[in-house]
N, C-alpha and C positions, 0 to 999 in steps of 0.2 A: 327331140326325143324326149321321152318321156322318163322325169328320173323314179325310178321305183322308190315307194316309201320303206322305212325300216320297220321291222316286225316290233309289236310292242314289248317282248322281250327284250328288246337292243334298241330301240329309239327312248334316248334321253327326255322327248316330250313327257313324256309319261313317269317321271323319277321324279316325286313331289320336292319341292324347294324344304331349305332347313327351317325345322321348325311349325312344320304347316299343322303339327296338330294343335297346337294353343288357338288354330282359327275354328270359325264354328262351322257344322256340316253344310256344305253346298257352298261353299266359301270358294269361286274360283282362282286358281294356284296360276293358270296359266293359260293361255289360246292363241290357237292360230287359224288361220286360214285355209280349206283344205280343198281339194278339187274332188268330190264322188265320180264315180264311175260307175257303168253299167259291166261284170264283171271284169273289171280292173281296166277296161278297153277303151269303151265309149264313154265321153264325160257326158254326166249329168249336168244338164246345165240350171241348177239352182244356187241361193247362196248358201256357202255354207263353213262351219267352221268345228273347231274340236275345243273343248272345255276340261280342262285337268280340275279340280274338285276336291275336298275334305269328304272322305265319307267315313263309313267304320264297318266291321267285321261282326258277327254275330256274337261276340264274347266284346263285341264296345269297344275293341283296338283302333285308334284311329287307321287310316288309311286315305289311300289317294285311287281317285277313280277316272273314267275319260267319258265324257256322252259327244254323240257327232250331233249337233244341232244343223236344220237344214230348213230354209226359210223360201218358198216359190220364189222365183225368178223376178226381179221387178217391183216385189213388195216394198214396199216407203211404210216404216212405223212412223214416220212423222207426220203422216198425211192424217188427217180430221177422224179422230175418232178410231183411229186404227189400231190404240192399245185396248180399248174394247171389245174391238170386232176381231181380233186376230188372237185366237186362244194355243195353246199348248197342248200338244198331244205327245205322252212318255211313250214312245214305240218299244215294247222288247222284244227283241228278235230271236229265234229260236235257234240257237246258238250251239246247242244239243254239241255241245264238244268242248276240247279244255286246250285244244291247241291256240297257240298266240294271233294263226293267220287265219283262224275263225273269228274273231273279237270284231264286231262291228269297225269300231274305230281303223282298224286293218284293210278286214274284207271289202268296203264301201268304197277306199279309196284309188285313182288313177295308178295306175300300176301297181296296185298290190297280185300278189299271184297265191290266190288262196282259192283256186278250181275245187269245186263240192263243199264249198263253205255255204253254210243255209242262209244267212243275211245276205249274199247277192240275190237268191233267187226272192226274198221280200221288197225288191226296190219298187215294184207296181204297187204294192200295200202302203209302202212310206209315200210313192207318186199320190195314191189317193187322197191322203191326207192334206198333203200340200197344194192339191189343185181346191180346196175346199177355201185354201187360205190359210191355214193352220200352220203354226209352227212345230215343227218335230224331233223333240228330243230321241236319240237312239244310245242308250247309254251300255256299256259293257259291262250287263249286269253282273256277269261270272266271277267280275274282279280281273287285276292283273294275274293273279295265280289262277286264273280257270278255274272257280270252284262250284262247276256243275254240279246242282242238285242238293246243296245245303241249305239248312233252314234259313228264312229270314232276310239273308246277305242279298240277295238281289232286290228286296225292297228296298231298303236301306239306298243300294246305290241308285236304283230308278227314282225315289221321290229326291235324294240330293242332287241329282242332275237336273231334276226341275227348278229346285231352289236355287243352283247353278243359272242355269238357263235366264229365269226371272230376273237376276242378278247383272247376267252380262248385257251393259247398257248398248253394243250395238242393235239389239234385240227390240229395244224400243217397249220394254212390257213393263209391270205393275206387280205389285205383291196382290192386287186384287184379281190377276189375269187368271180366267177359266182354266181348267186343265182337266184331260182325260187321261186316262189311262188303258193300252191295247197292247195284246198279243197273243200268240196261238202258240200251240203246243209247249214247249218250252221257254215260248217267250209267256205262253201263258200261266204256266207258273207262277214266272215273275212276276205276273201282274198280279196274281192273287195275292201273292206274299207283300206287294205295296198296296193294295188294297185293306188288307190285314193291319199294317202296321201305321197305316196315314193319320187315324185320328191321334193318337199317341204319340209316335213319333215325328210326324209331321203337322200340326192341326192348323198352323197358319195359311197352309195351301188351299185352295178352292178347288177342290178335284169334284165335281159332277157328276162322273160316274165311269165303270172301268168295261170294259170287254173283254172279257177269258176267253180265248176259243180254245176247245179241247186244254183244259187247263190242267192236265194229269190226275188228280186227283187223290192217287194214292201211290206215291212213287215208290215204295219198298212193294206193294204187291204186282206194279211195273214189271219192276226187275226179275221176278220170278214169273211171270206169265209170257215176258220175251225171250227169255234165256231159252237159247236153243232152238230160235225162228229164224224168219230171213231177216229181222229187225235185232238179233241180238248184238250187233254192234251197238246199239242204243243202251241195253242193258249194260255193256262193257263200258262204255265212254262215261255211264252214270256212277258208276263202280268207283272208277278211277279219281273222277270227281269227288266223292266223298270222302277218298283216302286223303286227300289235300285238307280238306275242311275239318277231319272228325278224326286226332292225330293216332285213337286209340284201336282203328278201324286196321291199322296198318300191321301191327303184328297178328289180330286175326287172321288177316287173311293170307297171311305169311305161313303163320301155323295149319292151315284148313284147305289151301291151294297149291297146285304142284307148280314147279317152274315154267313149265309151257304155257300153262294158263297168266303168271304174272307178267311173261314173258307178253304176252298178249295186252295184256294193261297196258306196257311200259309202249307200245304200239299206237293205242291207242289216245296216248299223252299225246304225241306230234300229227297226228294224222287230221284233216280235213275230213267233216263227218260224211257226205255222201261215197268216199272210197272205203272208209273205215267201214261202214253197210256193207259193200261187196265184200271186201276181203275177212269180214269176221261173219258172217249171213251164216247161221245155222250152228254157233260156234257152242258146245253145250258144258259150262261150268259143273256139271255133274260126273262127267268122264274125268273130270279134273280136281275129284275133291271124293275122300273116302266117306264122308260122312253124308254126301249131297247137299243141294242148296236150301233145299226147304227145313234139313234138320240147322243149318249152319244159321239160316235168318232167323228162326226161334231160338236161339241163346239170347240172352238177359242182355248182355253188352249189346249187341245188333237189333235188338227190340228195342230198344232206349233210341237209337239212332234214326228208328225207320220210325218207330211215334215220334220225333222231333222233327222228321221232312214231310210229316204229312200236314196240309193245309188245313184248315178248317175251323181251327179253333177259337178262332175271334170273326164276329159278325164285323165287314166293311160297312161303314156308315154311310159312302157313297151306294147310290144306284149300280147293281151289274147285269152284265147280260151276259149269259154263258152259254156258250153255242159247240154242240157235240152231234159227230155222227151217230146213229144208233148201230150199226156197222162198222164201227171203227177198228180198222186190225192194228195200232200203234196203242190205243189209249182208250182203255175199256170203257164203254156207257155206263156199264154199272157203279163203277170209282168214279165217276164226274157225278152221277144222278146219285151217288152216297154224299159228296164234296157240298151239294147243293141243300140237300137234305139236312147237314150240321148249318151251314149258313143259313136257310130258312128256320131253322129252330132256334137259333141263337136270335134272330130277329133281323137278319139283313133282308134289302128288298133284291130278289132276284127274279129276273126274266132267264128262265130258263127253256132255249130253242132247240129242238130234238131233229135230226134229217135223216128221214129212211134210208134214201138210195144215194148218198155219196161215202166218201169214204176219209182216212184222215188228210190225206195232202190235198183232194181237192175241194174237200171243203172251205181250205184256208182261203183258197182263190174265189171260189162259187159264193163264198158267204162275204167278201167284201162289200158290197153295197148294205146289207142289212146294217154289218157292225157298222159303217161307216153315217149310215143316216141315223143309227140309232144314237151314236156320237153329236151328230148335228144337233139332233133333238135337246139333248142334254144342254150341247153350249145354248139353245135358242130358251131356256125354262122350262120344255114341256114335260109336264108328268111322267116318270118313268111306268111304264108297263110293270106288271107280276105276274107270275104265275108260271105253268108248265104249258109248253106248246110242242107237239111233233106232226110235223109236216111230212109229206113225202120228197119235199126239196123246197130247201131257200131260194133257188133259184128260177123259179117259174113265176113268180109275181112281174107285172107291168114296171114296177119301181124297180125290181133285180134286174129284167133284162134291160133297160135302159142304163143301170149300173155297170153292167160290162160291157156295154157297147163302149162307156166311156174309160170301163178301164182298158179294155183293147185297145184305145185310142191313145191312152197316157202309157201304154206300153211300149204303143210303136215310135212315142216319142223319145222314149227312153230307147229303145234299139237304136235309133234313126240321132242321137242328139239333139233333138231340138228341144227348146227351154219348157219346165214344166211351169207354168204360170196359176195365180189363180185370179177370180173373177173383178177382183181390185188392183191387180199388180199395174203396174205403170212401167213404158216400157223403157229399159235400158241394157246396152251392152257390156255394164261393166262385171266381168263375174263374181265379184267382192263390191258391193255399192258403198259399203260403211267399212270405217276404219278399224281393224280389229284393236282390242284392249288388252294390254296385259297388266293381269290382277295379283300381285305379289304381295304374301303378306309380312307383315312389320317386324 
């Protein structure tokens, strides 16, 4: 009988030990072996741990965060050359929710009740990285409070999650391990925050590149555009998350929105993403505010928040791949165009790949081959391309078609519970081949 895991808000593992504030960022506070599963039911046969580690919020206040670290089945860090050949990918899920059942640390576990949580849909992307032989760190980048949309915080949590993985002895990594960042949609936004912060906040990390798929670009503009549409739920959960991270926002919302809309925001705080989108489709905040959304957004208090949450103020030092659908119905291509221009103007090296035929969700999967191949080239030391390329489809090249076949095979392995192995894996049957390490602050 499968023991159901506790949600993060009820799980003692997520509570930091006394004195953790004195630890360096990225210090492993606690660890445990976990069993990931597809939709909480079909075991994913890889080696996996969760690490509780020290991080910070946007104001610099110490906090504890959790990352789920996965390794291909049978991968042995003690084999010759493994430290150099097994890099780390920090994969930022498109959580797009603030409900604790949507956090990757819960949604990816066997026995989790998280139907409609986006991280469960992204397991094939994680498997694509594992099949390359890479260690994958999947941080709860919204933090224990589910502060979706808050500026910079996802970057701190992702970078400290990488630090924790590098320090976790069973993984056999080193301070010089190569690292890449990857995410799509809400995960793409978290990825660009990590890329922007890396040089100043975590200069010791050897980050060779970052892939940001459909990285929102201008969250404030996205809120106005999505309000009243089929994707109005995204706008509402975004607003609910910002209210947690910016205390000055709550009295503004209470003064300008009627009780019915505030009640819908409360539902957004406890609902999984996909059911929330169905329930809140076409909800229009203008019908619940005398001033209207656009007038509310133009107030000085909200403008300061909107300016804070817009990425692009700092040029990442590592090369970037930005992938975007020209006809994206969720994230406007104009917002991502503008983000890329800000980065290029500031001196960043960006390859901006635009797809004419795809839409938002399909591109996340159709773009997997080009995204994974780009990361592989960075790990191999191949110089990164730059410039803007607009194609009819990223999925029609021979390499992409081969990648799609591999992704389909990996997805079949996930759904049937077969091991996800890398080419350099050894044959083992132990689901946790190394002893977990508990590391507590003194």
